[in-house]
Structures are given as C-alpha cells and as structure tokens.
matplotlib code that plots the C-alpha trace (Angstrom):
import matplotlib.pyplot as plt

x = [-39.6, -41.0, -42.4, -45.1, -46.3, -48.8, -51.7, -55.5, -55.2, -53.5, -56.1, -58.2, -55.2, -54.3, -57.8, -57.8, -54.5, -55.9, -59.1, -57.0, -54.9, -58.1, -58.7, -62.1, -62.2, -64.3, -64.3, -65.8, -67.0, -67.1, -70.3, -71.3, -70.6, -67.3, -63.9, -62.4, -61.2, -62.2, -60.8, -59.9, -59.8, -58.7, -59.3, -57.9, -57.2, -58.2, -56.0, -57.4, -55.5, -56.5, -55.1, -55.9, -55.9, -55.5, -51.9, -51.1, -53.4, -51.5, -48.2, -49.5, -50.7, -47.3, -45.7, -48.2, -47.5, -43.7, -43.7, -46.4, -47.3, -49.0, -51.1, -52.3, -50.0, -48.6, -45.8, -46.0, -44.9, -41.4, -40.6, -38.1, -37.2, -33.7, -31.1, -28.4, -27.1, -29.2, -27.5]
y = [164.1, 161.1, 158.1, 157.7, 160.0, 159.9, 161.6, 161.2, 159.8, 156.7, 155.9, 153.6, 151.6, 151.1, 150.1, 147.5, 146.1, 145.8, 144.0, 141.6, 140.8, 139.9, 142.9, 144.1, 147.8, 150.6, 154.4, 156.6, 159.9, 162.9, 164.5, 167.5, 169.8, 168.0, 169.3, 165.8, 164.0, 160.6, 157.5, 154.4, 150.9, 147.5, 144.3, 140.8, 137.8, 139.6, 142.6, 146.1, 148.9, 152.6, 155.5, 158.9, 157.7, 154.5, 155.1, 155.0, 152.1, 150.1, 150.9, 149.8, 146.5, 146.0, 146.1, 143.5, 141.2, 141.5, 141.0, 138.3, 138.5, 135.5, 137.7, 141.3, 142.2, 145.6, 146.7, 143.6, 145.8, 146.4, 142.6, 141.5, 145.1, 145.2, 146.7, 144.4, 142.2, 144.0, 144.5]
z = [143.4, 145.4, 143.5, 146.1, 148.9, 151.7, 150.1, 150.0, 146.4, 147.8, 150.4, 148.2, 147.3, 150.9, 151.8, 149.0, 150.2, 153.7, 152.5, 150.5, 153.5, 155.4, 157.6, 158.6, 158.1, 159.5, 159.7, 162.4, 161.3, 163.7, 164.8, 162.8, 165.8, 166.6, 165.3, 165.4, 162.3, 161.1, 162.7, 160.6, 162.1, 160.9, 162.8, 162.3, 164.5, 167.7, 167.1, 166.4, 164.7, 164.7, 162.6, 161.3, 157.7, 155.6, 154.8, 158.5, 159.0, 156.4, 158.2, 161.5, 160.1, 158.4, 161.9, 163.1, 160.1, 160.6, 164.4, 164.3, 168.0, 169.7, 172.0, 172.3, 175.2, 176.0, 173.7, 171.5, 168.6, 170.1, 169.9, 167.3, 166.4, 168.0, 165.7, 167.0, 164.3, 161.6, 158.3]

ax = plt.figure().add_subplot(projection="3d")
ax.plot(x, y, z, "-o")
ax.set_aspect("equal")
plt.show()
C-alpha cells in the first residue's frame, strides 16, 4: 500500500505548500452547462503553471524550481534534465 497517493484529500496540503513557496493561486470553474473540469493555476516570477488538480500543479512547480529558468522560453523545462552522468 502506498504511503501517499494522488487523491482529492491531498489537495489542501498541496495548495498550502504552493502558497508557502510564494505562488499566487487561482481556480477556474466550468460554466454550469459546460462538461469541462476545473483548471488550477499558479503564478510566480512571470511564470504561469496550469493543471487539472493541485497535485499536478505542485509537480509542475517542482520542475520549475529544479530547472530555475532565466526566461519563459519554449521548452525551458527540458533544460538540465539530461540523464548523462546522473547517478
């Protein structure tokens, strides 16, 4: 059994972590007649992240914090992710 899983009961913890890390958070709710799901966004330092839920949002911001891009350029997230020389 997993110690932690991606589930709605972890969302609040993820949102609190994002707030503590300085992200501005927002959620977009679908129109009543729309079948779309919610969209969650986090913004910080000119970068915007969008996900289907707060667990995914936390994961995307973890990539940003690890890569530390200087500018919001195409495919910035693939920088510094080469497996060459990795343990």
